[in-house]
LUMDO-224438 format. One line per field, with one value per residue: residue number from 1; x, y, z of N, C-alpha, C in turn. Coordinates in Angstrom, 2 decimals, m for minus. Example, Ala and Ser with C-alpha at 12.3 -4.5 7.8 and 13.67 -1.06 7.14 Angstrom:
<recs>
num: c(1:2) .
n_X: c(13.19:12.85) .
n_Y: c(m5.69:m2.25) .
n_Z: c(7.80:7.08) .
ca_X: c(12.30:13.67) .
ca_Y: c(m4.50:m1.06) .
ca_Z: c(7.80:7.14) .
c_X: c(13.20:12.90) .
c_Y: c(m3.30:0.03) .
c_Z: c(7.80:7.87) .
</recs>
This chain:
<recs>
num: c(1:2:3:4:5:6:7:8:9:10:11:12:13:14:15:16:17:18:19:20:21:22:23:24:25:26:27:28:29:30:31:32:33:34:35:36:37:38:39:40:41:42:43:44:45:46:47:48:49:50:51:52:53:54:55:56:57:58:59:60:61:62:63:64:65:66:67:68:69:70:71:72:73:74:75:76:77:78:79:80:81:82:83:84:85:86:87:88:89:90:91:92:93:94:95:96:97:98:99:100:101:102:103:104:105:106:107:108:109:110:111:112:113:114:115:116:117:118:119:120:121:122:123:124:125:126:127:128:129:130:131:132:133:134:135:136:137:138:139:140:141:142:143:144:145:146:147:148:149:150:151:152:153:154:155:156:157:158:159:160:161:162:163:164:165:166:167:168:169:170:171:172:173:174:175:176:177:178:179:180:181:182:183:184:185:186:187:188:189:190:191:192:193:194:195:196:197:198:199:200:201:202:203:204:205:206:207:208:209:210:211:212:213:214:215:216:217:218:219:220:221:222:223:224:225:226:227:228:229:230:231:232:233:234:235:236:237:238:239:240:241:242:243:244:245:246:247:248:249:250:251:252:253:254:255:256:257:258:259:260:261:262:263:264:265:266:267:268:269:270:271:272:273:274:275:276:277:278:279:280:281:282:283:284:285:286:287:288:289:290:291:292:293:294:295:296:297:298:299:300:301:302:303:304:305:306:307:308:309:310:311:312:313:314) .
n_X: c(14.70:13.29:12.62:11.63:14.02:15.15:13.47:13.46:15.61:17.40:18.35:21.68:21.51:19.25:19.84:20.35:17.88:16.37:15.94:14.95:12.87:11.14:10.11:8.60:6.77:5.46:4.19:2.48:0.91:m0.37:m1.85:m3.60:m5.00:m6.24:m7.94:m9.61:m10.89:m12.85:m14.76:m12.85:m12.07:m12.95:m10.42:m9.36:m8.38:m4.98:m3.59:m1.69:m0.45:1.86:3.37:4.74:7.34:7.43:9.86:12.48:12.69:15.42:16.80:17.66:20.32:19.46:21.12:22.37:25.10:27.30:27.21:29.81:32.30:33.04:30.74:29.10:28.06:28.99:27.64:27.35:24.27:22.97:23.01:22.96:21.29:20.27:19.24:18.89:21.92:23.35:24.93:24.67:26.12:24.75:24.79:24.36:24.31:24.49:23.51:25.32:25.56:24.47:23.37:21.77:22.66:23.55:23.10:24.61:25.83:28.57:29.98:33.49:35.01:37.36:39.00:41.35:43.18:42.55:40.54:37.09:34.85:32.01:28.52:25.19:22.22:20.94:19.47:17.65:17.93:17.86:19.26:19.34:18.27:19.73:18.59:19.51:20.33:19.00:19.21:21.14:21.64:23.73:25.26:27.58:28.23:28.37:29.30:29.64:32.60:32.79:33.72:35.55:37.23:36.54:38.71:39.48:39.93:41.73:39.83:37.51:36.41:35.56:38.06:38.41:38.76:38.47:37.69:37.96:36.19:37.22:35.72:34.97:33.34:31.95:33.08:35.57:36.57:36.74:38.49:36.71:36.32:34.34:32.11:32.05:32.84:33.83:33.58:35.86:37.07:39.13:37.42:35.42:33.54:33.53:31.66:30.35:27.36:25.51:25.06:22.30:18.92:16.23:13.51:10.55:7.21:4.70:1.84:m1.46:m3.60:m6.46:m6.34:m4.99:m6.02:m6.30:m5.59:m3.04:m2.34:m0.02:0.32:2.47:4.28:6.67:9.00:10.71:11.63:14.54:14.39:11.84:8.19:6.73:3.87:1.39:m0.79:m2.56:m4.25:m6.46:m7.78:m10.51:m10.73:m12.19:m15.09:m16.31:m16.82:m14.03:m12.90:m11.49:m10.55:m8.88:m7.69:m5.31:m1.69:0.84:3.83:6.12:8.53:11.69:14.25:16.74:16.67:15.40:12.70:9.33:6.49:2.91:m0.43:m3.28:m5.92:m8.78:m11.61:m13.86:m14.73:m14.60:m13.97:m16.00:m16.98:m15.39:m14.87:m13.03:m10.76:m9.32:m6.41:m4.94:m1.46:1.55:5.02:7.97:10.74:14.00:16.45:19.10:18.99:20.37:20.65:19.04:17.88:15.49:13.82:10.43:8.28:5.26:3.64:1.28:1.30:0.73:0.41:1.20:2.27:1.05:1.39:2.79:5.02:7.40:9.29:11.17:12.52:14.92:15.56:17.67) .
n_Y: c(m1.87:m3.17:m6.16:m9.55:m11.88:m14.37:m16.49:m16.84:m18.22:m19.90:m22.89:m23.28:m24.19:m23.03:m20.50:m19.74:m19.61:m17.84:m14.95:m14.72:m16.61:m15.86:m13.36:m14.07:m15.90:m14.23:m12.39:m14.12:m15.10:m12.78:m12.12:m14.30:m13.93:m11.50:m12.20:m14.00:m12.33:m11.00:m8.24:m5.19:m3.24:0.10:2.41:4.05:7.36:8.61:10.47:13.28:13.20:13.38:11.25:10.18:7.81:5.37:5.58:3.26:1.57:1.47:m1.11:m0.97:m1.66:m3.29:m3.27:m5.69:m7.95:m7.88:m10.23:m12.57:m14.33:m16.56:m17.23:m18.30:m20.76:m21.25:m22.04:m23.03:m22.79:m22.84:m22.18:m20.27:m18.50:m15.34:m12.95:m11.23:m11.58:m11.92:m14.19:m16.16:m17.29:m18.58:m18.16:m19.61:m18.55:m19.78:m19.30:m20.70:m20.58:m20.17:m17.76:m14.73:m12.71:m9.69:m9.25:m7.74:m5.51:m6.13:m9.16:m10.00:m11.26:m13.40:m14.45:m16.60:m15.11:m12.51:m9.72:m9.42:m7.09:m5.01:m5.73:m5.08:m5.40:m8.05:m10.07:m8.91:m8.80:m7.90:m6.09:m7.39:m9.08:m12.13:m15.12:m17.88:m20.75:m19.81:m18.52:m16.38:m14.73:m14.37:m13.44:m14.37:m12.82:m12.95:m11.53:m10.83:m9.40:m6.42:m6.17:m8.28:m11.16:m14.48:m17.18:m20.28:m23.86:m26.15:m27.95:m26.60:m25.87:m23.62:m21.80:m22.02:m21.45:m23.28:m22.10:m21.97:m19.90:m17.55:m16.48:m13.70:m12.40:m9.78:m7.16:m7.60:m10.12:m13.73:m15.86:m17.89:m20.80:m21.46:m23.95:m25.36:m24.52:m21.78:m20.83:m19.14:m16.83:m15.04:m13.21:m12.78:m10.88:m10.59:m10.29:m9.37:m9.53:m7.71:m9.07:m10.59:m10.87:m12.71:m10.97:m10.26:m11.55:m9.32:m7.92:m8.65:m6.25:m4.07:m3.95:m6.17:m8.43:m7.88:m8.38:m7.76:m6.82:m6.07:m4.35:m3.56:m1.83:m3.53:m2.13:0.83:4.24:5.92:8.97:9.61:9.45:6.66:4.87:2.88:0.25:m0.76:m3.39:m3.84:m6.30:m7.56:m10.42:m11.38:m12.05:m9.82:m6.28:m4.11:m1.33:1.69:3.61:5.25:6.75:4.82:5.00:4.40:2.75:3.03:1.88:1.15:m1.37:m0.32:2.35:5.17:4.86:6.10:7.64:7.85:9.10:7.04:7.26:7.64:7.83:6.24:4.77:2.11:m1.33:m3.62:m6.96:m9.62:m8.12:m5.96:m3.20:m0.96:1.01:3.83:4.52:6.41:6.85:8.56:7.86:8.15:10.23:9.38:6.63:3.43:1.64:m1.45:m4.65:m4.57:m4.69:m3.98:m2.59:m2.34:m1.29:m1.32:0.87:m0.49:m2.60:m5.18:m4.77:m5.26:m6.09:m6.06:m7.20:m7.13:m7.62:m5.27:m3.55:m1.08:1.65:3.94) .
n_Z: c(0.72:3.38:4.07:5.30:4.35:4.50:4.08:1.41:0.50:m1.96:m3.70:m5.07:m7.73:m8.70:m9.44:m12.12:m13.36:m11.90:m12.32:m15.03:m15.08:m12.94:m13.70:m15.97:m14.87:m13.05:m14.76:m16.18:m14.08:m13.18:m15.46:m15.60:m13.20:m13.73:m15.83:m14.56:m12.81:m14.13:m15.51:m15.72:m12.86:m12.03:m11.53:m8.55:m8.35:m8.09:m5.37:m4.42:m1.61:0.53:3.01:6.19:6.53:8.95:11.54:12.17:15.15:17.39:19.21:22.67:24.92:27.84:30.04:30.07:29.81:26.97:24.27:23.75:21.82:23.31:24.60:22.74:20.35:17.16:14.07:10.65:9.02:6.62:3.06:0.02:m2.72:m1.80:m2.62:m5.77:m7.37:m5.02:m2.95:m0.06:2.99:5.74:9.23:12.45:15.73:18.76:22.13:24.56:27.27:30.76:31.20:30.09:27.26:25.48:22.12:19.37:16.79:14.46:13.50:13.51:10.79:9.36:6.44:5.32:6.78:6.11:6.87:6.32:4.72:5.74:5.10:3.72:5.80:5.10:6.27:7.91:10.68:14.19:16.98:20.35:23.43:24.05:25.03:27.24:25.40:23.16:19.76:17.64:14.44:11.55:8.42:5.91:2.98:m0.62:m3.72:m7.24:m8.49:m10.36:m13.81:m13.84:m14.81:m14.39:m13.35:m14.89:m14.84:m17.01:m17.60:m17.61:m15.15:m12.57:m10.88:m7.54:m3.99:m1.01:2.06:5.59:7.70:10.25:13.15:15.15:17.95:19.82:22.09:23.30:22.06:22.02:19.94:17.65:15.88:13.16:11.83:8.51:5.15:3.02:m0.33:m2.32:m4.80:m7.19:m8.26:m6.48:m4.20:m0.84:2.19:5.48:7.41:9.98:13.30:14.92:16.26:14.74:13.11:14.98:14.76:13.71:15.48:14.41:12.75:12.06:9.25:8.45:7.22:4.54:1.05:m1.34:m4.66:m7.13:m10.19:m12.60:m15.23:m17.39:m17.67:m16.54:m16.69:m15.67:m13.87:m14.65:m14.36:m12.98:m13.71:m12.31:m11.07:m8.10:m6.62:m4.01:m2.06:m0.19:1.35:3.44:5.58:6.43:6.18:5.66:7.23:6.10:7.91:10.39:7.31:5.64:5.18:2.67:1.48:m1.18:m3.51:m5.17:m5.33:m5.98:m5.44:m3.51:m1.12:m0.87:0.75:0.82:1.41:1.15:m1.28:0.11:m0.64:m0.56:2.41:3.16:2.35:1.02:2.12:0.45:m1.83:m4.15:m4.62:m6.89:m7.25:m8.71:m9.12:m8.55:m9.05:m8.72:m10.39:m9.35:m10.95:m10.88:m10.67:m11.09:m14.19:m15.09:m13.79:m11.17:m7.96:m7.29:m4.89:m2.96:m0.09:2.51:5.28:7.73:10.68:9.90:7.45:4.87:1.49:m1.86:m4.45:m7.20:m10.26:m12.14:m14.94:m15.05:m17.10:m18.92) .
ca_X: c(13.47:13.73:11.64:12.27:14.56:15.71:12.56:13.61:16.87:17.25:19.51:22.52:21.10:18.13:20.33:20.30:16.51:15.66:15.51:14.12:11.67:10.24:9.41:7.60:5.71:4.70:3.31:1.43:0.02:m1.20:m2.81:m4.62:m5.84:m7.06:m8.98:m10.57:m11.59:m13.96:m14.59:m11.88:m12.63:m12.53:m9.38:m9.43:m7.27:m3.88:m3.55:m0.34:m0.49:3.02:3.26:6.01:7.66:7.78:11.26:12.74:13.18:16.68:16.78:18.70:20.80:18.86:22.10:22.84:26.45:27.34:27.60:31.16:32.45:33.12:29.37:28.31:28.46:28.70:27.53:26.69:22.99:22.45:23.68:22.19:21.01:19.33:18.61:19.55:23.32:23.97:24.96:24.88:26.37:24.02:25.33:23.58:25.17:23.66:23.99:25.54:25.74:23.25:22.96:21.42:23.62:22.99:23.77:24.51:27.06:28.96:31.10:34.72:35.23:38.59:39.19:42.77:43.89:42.08:39.25:36.12:34.15:30.61:27.52:23.85:21.51:20.03:18.65:16.71:18.05:17.94:19.93:18.43:18.74:19.76:18.38:20.25:19.78:18.46:20.20:21.18:22.05:24.44:25.56:28.70:27.65:29.31:28.81:30.67:33.29:32.56:34.85:36.52:37.07:36.88:39.71:38.98:40.92:41.68:38.63:36.35:35.89:35.98:39.10:37.97:39.45:37.59:38.31:37.20:36.27:37.43:34.71:35.13:32.12:32.04:34.04:36.86:36.14:37.61:38.36:35.92:36.33:33.01:32.08:31.63:33.80:33.35:34.32:36.25:37.87:39.65:36.32:34.39:33.55:32.97:31.35:29.61:26.27:25.45:24.51:21.14:17.78:15.26:12.41:9.38:5.98:3.88:0.47:m2.42:m4.42:m7.71:m6.11:m4.11:m6.65:m6.37:m4.61:m2.59:m1.73:0.59:0.47:3.32:4.92:7.91:10.14:10.52:12.78:15.09:14.07:10.46:7.13:6.21:2.45:0.99:m1.99:m2.57:m5.58:m6.59:m8.94:m10.94:m11.23:m12.86:m16.55:m16.80:m16.25:m12.85:m12.97:m10.24:m10.64:m8.34:m7.17:m3.91:m0.62:1.55:5.21:6.42:9.92:12.39:15.41:17.92:16.42:14.73:11.27:8.55:5.20:1.78:m1.72:m4.17:m7.11:m9.86:m12.92:m14.78:m14.09:m14.66:m13.96:m16.97:m16.53:m15.27:m14.72:m11.72:m10.70:m8.09:m5.90:m3.85:m0.28:2.63:6.31:9.00:12.00:15.08:17.25:20.35:18.78:21.15:19.90:19.09:16.75:15.30:12.57:9.51:7.42:4.21:3.24:0.52:2.04:m0.01:1.26:1.72:2.88:0.48:1.88:3.14:6.21:7.67:10.52:11.04:13.79:15.13:16.32:18.14) .
ca_Y: c(m2.43:m3.97:m7.17:m10.79:m12.44:m15.70:m17.50:m16.94:m18.87:m20.86:m23.72:m22.67:m24.58:m22.19:m19.15:m19.40:m19.37:m16.96:m13.67:m14.88:m17.37:m15.13:m12.32:m14.70:m16.45:m13.12:m11.85:m15.11:m15.15:m11.57:m12.21:m15.27:m13.31:m10.46:m12.86:m14.59:m11.30:m10.47:m6.86:m4.39:m2.28:1.47:2.72:5.27:8.21:8.85:11.81:13.67:13.51:12.71:10.78:9.81:6.40:5.25:5.31:1.95:1.72:0.80:m1.71:m0.51:m2.67:m3.05:m3.51:m7.07:m8.04:m8.17:m11.59:m12.74:m15.61:m17.66:m17.54:m18.73:m21.84:m20.74:m23.10:m22.68:m23.49:m22.88:m21.36:m20.16:m17.16:m14.67:m11.94:m11.20:m11.21:m12.10:m15.53:m16.00:m18.38:m18.13:m18.77:m19.63:m18.35:m20.20:m18.97:m21.97:m20.33:m20.15:m16.38:m14.00:m11.71:m8.76:m9.47:m6.58:m5.21:m6.95:m10.06:m9.86:m12.51:m13.42:m15.54:m16.71:m14.04:m11.20:m9.32:m9.07:m5.83:m5.10:m5.78:m4.70:m6.31:m8.81:m10.98:m8.09:m9.10:m6.73:m6.30:m7.77:m9.97:m13.52:m15.97:m19.15:m21.73:m19.15:m18.31:m15.20:m15.08:m13.42:m14.05:m13.97:m12.68:m12.87:m11.02:m10.83:m8.14:m5.90:m6.15:m9.30:m12.39:m15.63:m18.12:m21.65:m24.90:m26.60:m28.77:m25.72:m25.70:m22.35:m21.92:m21.48:m21.95:m23.55:m21.48:m21.99:m18.57:m17.38:m15.52:m13.09:m11.69:m9.10:m6.07:m8.25:m11.47:m14.90:m16.41:m19.12:m21.34:m21.95:m25.08:m25.07:m23.78:m20.77:m20.85:m17.81:m16.75:m13.69:m12.32:m12.80:m9.86:m11.22:m9.34:m9.97:m8.71:m7.59:m10.22:m10.19:m11.77:m12.60:m10.06:m10.89:m11.40:m8.21:m8.23:m8.28:m5.07:m4.07:m4.10:m7.31:m9.43:m7.44:m8.91:m6.71:m7.25:m4.95:m4.55:m2.48:m2.11:m4.30:m1.21:2.20:5.05:6.76:10.38:9.76:8.98:5.32:4.74:1.49:0.10:m1.70:m3.89:m4.28:m7.19:m7.97:m11.79:m11.78:m12.04:m8.55:m5.10:m3.55:0.12:2.42:4.79:6.36:6.39:4.39:5.43:3.29:2.99:2.49:2.12:0.08:m1.79:0.45:3.78:5.45:4.63:7.26:7.26:8.73:8.73:6.43:8.04:6.91:8.43:5.26:4.45:0.69:m2.31:m4.65:m8.34:m10.31:m7.20:m5.37:m1.83:m0.70:2.36:4.32:4.87:7.16:6.82:9.28:7.11:9.13:10.33:8.66:5.19:2.65:0.81:m2.88:m5.29:m4.16:m5.11:m2.90:m3.01:m1.44:m1.84:m0.52:1.14:m1.01:m3.39:m6.36:m4.33:m5.97:m5.49:m6.93:m6.76:m7.76:m7.23:m4.22:m3.17:0.37:2.07:5.34) .
ca_Z: c(1.19:4.50:4.44:5.67:3.15:4.69:3.59:m0.03:0.17:m3.04:m3.96:m6.09:m9.08:m9.14:m9.75:m13.53:m13.80:m10.96:m12.87:m16.21:m14.78:m12.04:m14.46:m16.82:m14.02:m12.48:m15.80:m16.46:m12.93:m13.16:m16.56:m15.21:m12.17:m14.36:m16.60:m13.63:m12.05:m14.89:m15.99:m14.97:m11.93:m12.26:m10.55:m7.74:m8.78:m7.16:m4.79:m3.98:m0.18:1.13:4.39:6.81:6.73:10.37:11.84:12.77:16.52:17.65:20.55:23.60:25.87:29.16:31.10:29.98:29.24:25.54:23.91:23.23:21.14:24.29:25.04:21.60:19.46:15.82:13.07:9.40:8.96:5.27:2.05:m1.22:m3.22:m0.89:m3.46:m7.06:m7.36:m3.70:m2.39:1.38:3.94:6.92:10.44:13.68:16.90:19.88:23.47:25.25:28.70:31.58:31.40:28.87:26.82:24.49:20.84:18.48:16.07:13.33:13.80:12.74:10.07:8.59:5.50:4.99:7.46:5.67:7.44:5.28:4.96:6.14:4.02:4.19:6.71:4.25:7.08:8.68:12.10:15.07:18.26:21.42:24.48:23.62:26.20:27.20:24.46:21.97:18.70:16.78:13.08:10.69:7.13:5.07:1.65:m1.75:m4.99:m8.28:m8.74:m11.71:m14.73:m13.44:m15.56:m13.54:m13.84:m15.04:m15.10:m18.41:m17.74:m17.59:m13.80:m11.97:m9.85:m6.25:m2.80:0.12:3.23:6.84:8.29:11.69:13.59:16.47:18.33:21.10:22.19:23.56:21.71:21.98:18.59:17.54:14.52:12.80:10.91:7.16:4.35:2.08:m1.58:m2.77:m6.02:m7.39:m8.68:m5.43:m3.16:0.35:3.26:6.60:7.91:11.43:13.99:15.71:16.40:13.65:13.44:15.57:13.98:14.21:15.86:13.36:12.96:11.29:7.81:8.23:6.38:3.15:0.10:m2.26:m5.93:m7.84:m11.62:m13.08:m16.52:m17.31:m17.68:m16.06:m17.09:m14.61:m14.05:m15.13:m13.47:m13.22:m13.43:m12.15:m10.26:m6.97:m6.27:m2.62:m1.98:1.14:1.24:4.67:5.54:6.98:5.55:6.31:7.18:5.86:8.76:9.60:5.98:5.82:4.28:2.05:1.06:m2.50:m3.89:m5.86:m4.54:m6.33:m5.19:m2.24:m0.98:m0.46:1.33:0.54:1.98:0.19:m1.62:0.78:m0.88:0.04:3.68:3.49:1.27:1.43:2.18:m0.83:m2.95:m4.38:m5.09:m7.64:m7.04:m9.55:m8.35:m9.21:m8.35:m9.46:m10.36:m9.29:m12.18:m10.73:m10.47:m12.07:m15.13:m14.84:m13.11:m9.78:m7.33:m6.95:m3.80:m2.47:1.20:3.45:6.51:8.87:11.56:9.21:6.19:3.73:0.25:m2.99:m5.16:m8.48:m10.92:m13.14:m15.53:m15.09:m18.27:m18.92) .
c_X: c(13.82:12.69:12.36:12.74:14.97:14.78:12.72:14.95:16.62:18.50:20.34:22.09:19.94:18.59:20.12:18.90:15.76:15.09:14.57:12.81:10.68:9.45:8.30:6.44:4.83:3.72:2.17:0.42:m0.91:m2.24:m3.94:m5.57:m6.77:m8.21:m10.05:m11.40:m12.78:m13.71:m13.66:m12.60:m12.12:m11.57:m9.67:m8.19:m6.24:m3.96:m2.16:m0.39:0.67:2.77:4.64:6.16:8.09:9.25:11.40:13.33:14.45:16.65:17.94:19.07:20.24:19.82:22.63:24.21:26.38:27.77:29.02:31.27:32.49:31.74:28.58:28.93:28.02:28.73:26.88:25.40:22.39:23.24:22.82:21.99:19.96:18.64:19.42:20.99:24.04:23.81:25.32:25.17:25.78:24.48:24.36:24.55:24.32:24.32:24.09:25.72:24.41:22.77:22.65:22.55:22.99:23.79:23.53:25.82:27.34:30.11:32.32:35.00:36.50:38.62:40.65:43.56:43.45:40.70:38.31:35.36:32.71:29.68:26.17:23.20:20.47:19.15:17.61:16.78:18.18:18.68:18.90:19.05:18.61:19.70:19.24:19.56:19.20:19.59:20.02:21.67:22.89:24.78:26.86:28.18:28.73:28.60:29.97:31.29:33.06:33.86:35.96:36.21:37.47:37.93:39.12:40.15:40.82:40.49:37.35:35.72:36.43:37.00:38.64:38.81:38.42:38.29:37.39:37.32:36.58:36.56:35.05:33.91:32.32:33.14:35.45:36.67:37.22:37.41:37.58:35.94:34.98:33.13:31.62:32.65:33.09:34.22:34.61:37.04:38.32:38.55:35.20:34.60:32.82:32.77:30.56:28.54:26.41:24.87:23.32:20.05:16.85:14.11:11.22:8.15:5.13:2.48:m0.49:m3.23:m5.67:m7.52:m5.32:m4.71:m6.71:m5.27:m4.31:m1.99:m1.26:0.70:1.20:3.88:6.22:9.13:9.74:11.79:13.24:14.81:12.66:9.48:6.68:4.74:2.09:m0.27:m1.77:m4.02:m5.56:m7.90:m9.22:m11.52:m12.02:m14.38:m17.16:m16.12:m15.04:m12.87:m11.58:m10.27:m9.95:m7.72:m5.69:m2.96:0.04:2.95:5.42:7.87:10.46:13.70:16.65:17.74:15.64:13.25:10.60:7.21:4.15:0.56:m2.59:m5.37:m8.34:m11.19:m14.02:m14.09:m14.17:m14.54:m14.88:m16.37:m16.50:m15.07:m13.31:m11.85:m9.33:m7.70:m4.81:m2.70:0.73:3.89:7.34:10.32:13.15:15.97:18.53:20.19:19.56:20.25:20.06:17.87:16.69:13.98:11.73:8.57:6.43:3.65:2.38:1.36:1.18:0.91:1.91:2.28:2.38:0.94:2.17:4.37:6.36:9.00:10.24:12.42:13.87:16.01:16.73:17.48) .
c_Y: c(m3.40:m4.94:m8.45:m11.50:m13.90:m16.78:m17.72:m17.54:m19.93:m21.71:m23.08:m23.01:m23.75:m20.83:m18.78:m19.06:m18.36:m15.73:m13.85:m15.57:m16.61:m14.07:m12.92:m15.25:m15.35:m12.57:m12.81:m15.16:m13.95:m11.60:m13.17:m14.69:m12.27:m11.08:m13.44:m13.55:m10.72:m9.05:m6.06:m3.41:m0.89:1.88:4.03:6.10:8.40:10.28:12.08:14.15:12.77:12.35:10.41:8.30:6.25:4.91:3.94:2.15:0.90:0.22:m1.20:m1.64:m2.36:m3.31:m4.93:m7.09:m8.44:m9.61:m11.59:m14.12:m16.78:m18.07:m18.27:m19.92:m21.46:m21.88:m22.56:m23.48:m23.55:m21.98:m21.31:m18.71:m16.52:m13.50:m11.89:m10.73:m11.43:m13.54:m15.40:m17.33:m17.90:m18.91:m18.60:m19.52:m18.61:m19.84:m20.26:m21.80:m20.41:m18.74:m15.72:m13.03:m10.88:m8.90:m8.28:m6.43:m6.19:m7.88:m9.69:m11.22:m12.39:m14.66:m15.52:m15.53:m12.65:m10.90:m8.89:m7.81:m6.09:m5.11:m5.38:m5.80:m7.12:m9.78:m10.24:m8.38:m7.81:m7.10:m6.69:m8.72:m11.41:m14.42:m17.23:m20.16:m21.13:m18.85:m16.97:m15.65:m13.98:m14.16:m13.51:m13.97:m12.58:m12.33:m10.99:m9.46:m7.71:m5.93:m7.10:m10.58:m13.58:m16.52:m19.52:m22.61:m25.32:m27.51:m27.92:m25.52:m24.39:m22.59:m21.23:m22.09:m22.15:m23.09:m21.61:m20.61:m18.61:m16.22:m15.02:m12.23:m11.06:m8.05:m6.59:m9.75:m12.52:m15.54:m17.72:m19.57:m21.94:m23.12:m24.63:m24.22:m22.81:m20.81:m19.42:m17.92:m15.31:m12.70:m12.25:m11.65:m10.44:m10.19:m10.06:m9.00:m8.52:m8.87:m9.76:m11.24:m11.61:m11.68:m10.84:m10.64:m10.27:m8.68:m7.80:m7.05:m5.13:m4.31:m5.36:m8.39:m9.08:m8.09:m7.84:m7.35:m6.03:m5.29:m3.35:m2.84:m2.89:m3.39:0.15:2.98:5.93:8.22:10.64:9.19:7.59:5.29:3.27:1.44:m0.92:m2.09:m4.39:m5.06:m7.53:m9.37:m12.26:m11.70:m10.77:m7.40:m4.61:m2.04:0.72:3.73:4.50:5.86:6.02:5.04:4.18:3.73:2.34:2.80:0.97:m0.18:m0.96:1.95:3.93:5.11:5.92:6.76:8.31:8.23:8.14:7.34:7.29:7.63:7.55:4.70:2.99:m0.13:m3.44:m6.05:m8.95:m9.41:m6.60:m3.92:m1.61:0.76:2.68:4.75:5.62:7.01:7.50:8.53:8.13:9.08:9.51:7.16:4.39:1.79:m0.66:m3.38:m4.86:m4.74:m3.87:m3.43:m1.93:m2.07:m0.84:m0.31:0.78:m1.95:m4.56:m6.04:m5.14:m5.30:m6.52:m6.36:m7.49:m7.29:m6.18:m3.87:m1.66:0.69:3.54:6.12) .
c_Z: c(2.27:4.94:4.77:4.41:3.31:4.18:2.10:m0.42:m0.89:m3.16:m5.05:m7.51:m9.60:m9.61:m11.20:m14.00:m12.97:m11.65:m14.04:m15.89:m13.94:m12.79:m15.31:m16.01:m13.44:m13.51:m16.10:m15.33:m12.89:m14.27:m16.21:m14.17:m12.78:m15.13:m15.68:m12.91:m12.79:m15.34:m15.09:m14.05:m12.26:m11.14:m9.83:m8.07:m7.68:m6.64:m4.23:m2.53:0.50:2.59:4.89:6.88:8.19:10.57:12.50:14.16:16.72:19.06:21.40:24.55:27.26:30.32:31.13:29.32:27.77:25.30:23.36:22.62:22.11:24.80:23.96:20.88:18.05:14.82:11.80:9.30:7.56:4.34:0.81:m1.63:m2.33:m1.58:m4.74:m6.93:m6.05:m3.22:m0.92:2.06:5.27:8.15:11.60:14.85:18.14:21.22:24.28:26.76:29.44:31.87:30.06:28.53:25.72:23.20:19.93:17.73:14.95:13.73:12.97:12.11:9.24:7.71:5.06:5.56:7.08:6.25:6.33:5.70:5.40:4.93:4.58:5.01:5.93:5.02:7.91:10.18:12.91:16.35:19.32:22.41:24.00:24.86:26.12:26.29:23.20:20.99:18.00:15.40:12.47:9.41:6.56:3.64:0.59:m2.98:m5.98:m8.43:m10.18:m12.51:m14.32:m14.20:m14.70:m14.18:m13.86:m15.24:m16.56:m18.66:m17.66:m16.23:m13.21:m10.87:m8.57:m5.14:m1.70:1.39:4.43:7.49:9.78:12.14:14.98:16.76:19.69:21.11:22.45:23.32:21.90:20.62:18.62:16.10:14.21:11.83:9.53:6.42:3.42:0.84:m2.03:m4.07:m6.18:m7.77:m7.66:m4.45:m1.96:1.45:4.35:7.08:9.41:12.01:14.84:15.72:15.20:14.05:14.00:14.70:14.55:14.58:14.76:13.76:12.09:9.80:7.47:7.33:4.92:2.31:m0.94:m3.50:m6.70:m9.32:m12.20:m14.45:m16.32:m17.21:m17.11:m16.37:m15.93:m14.91:m14.53:m14.11:m13.90:m12.80:m13.36:m11.30:m9.14:m6.72:m4.82:m2.51:m0.52:1.04:2.46:4.52:6.12:6.27:6.36:6.12:6.99:6.64:10.09:8.29:6.09:4.83:3.70:1.65:m0.29:m2.84:m4.69:m5.13:m4.81:m6.12:m3.90:m2.28:m0.51:0.08:1.01:1.31:0.86:m0.08:m1.10:0.60:m0.33:1.28:4.07:2.21:1.70:1.40:0.78:m2.02:m3.01:m4.80:m5.73:m7.47:m8.07:m8.66:m9.21:m8.37:m9.24:m9.33:m10.37:m10.53:m12.09:m10.53:m11.51:m12.95:m14.77:m14.10:m11.66:m9.27:m7.06:m5.87:m3.40:m1.20:1.97:4.71:7.72:9.66:10.85:7.83:5.00:2.44:m0.80:m3.68:m6.47:m9.02:m11.97:m13.66:m15.63:m16.30:m18.13:m20.05) .
</recs>
C-alpha cells in the first residue's frame, strides 16, 4: 500500500503500545460511531466488476544533471517507528548549490565499512528536479532479524553499537559524512530506501469531500473470502454525484491489492447522508499469518479511504 507514512512517525516509547492499543481504540471508535449513527443503513450489495489500478507514473529526467553528494548537505531530521516492525532514521538532503539537480535512485550507505541493502520505499518519495535550497529525503530502516536472540549486558541493557553512517549519492559520488548516529546490534537488519522528493498534494476532485469508514472483522483466513462493509458519508451541503461510477482499491499490507467498480445503483449521495456498501476481498492463500493493515480507497484524485488492523490466520 503506497500511502504517505512520514506523518505517522512515533517516538520509540510508543512502540510497545502501538499494535495492541490501536486495535482496541479502532474497535471502540467504530462502536461509538455506529451507536451515534442510529439505525443501521441497508448495505448496497457487492458486484464483481474488476477494474484497473492506475499505473504510477515514473518521473523522467528533463536533462538536468544528477544530484551528487557534493551538491547536498545531508542531515538526520528524525527517527522513530514508521510502520509495524520497522524503525527508521530519516535524512534530509538539501541542495546547497545555485543550480537544480535531478534526484533519484538509492544512496549508498555504509555502516562500519559494510554497505547496507535496499529497503522498500516507506517514505513514498519520487524522483524529480531538486531546486536550489530544496530538500530530498531518504531513510535508513531497521527491523529485527528472525530467530535471533539479542545480547544483553549483565545489567539487562541491550548490547548495541552507535555508528555514524557514510552516505554516497550520485553516479560518481563524493563521500559525505552525515550527522547523527545509528544504533545497531547483531539482531538488527539495516537497509536504505531510495532518495527523492515528498509526494505532492493532489488536486481535489468531485469526490474529495467524501468521508470513508471501514468496518471489518478482527480476523481473516488466508485463502478465504473476507466480507466487510464500507460507509461513505457526504458531510458537505450539496449532493455528490457518483457519475461516472468510481472504482476502488482494496488490499492488505501482506498481500496484493485489487480494484473493482463500485455498485452505483443510486448515482448520488445526498448532502449530510451516508451509504453503506458490502465488500469482498479474496485473501490470497499464501498470505503470511499475523497482524496486517487493511485498506480501502476510492480511485479518485485524493484517494479518499480508510484502513485498520486485521489478523491473518491460516
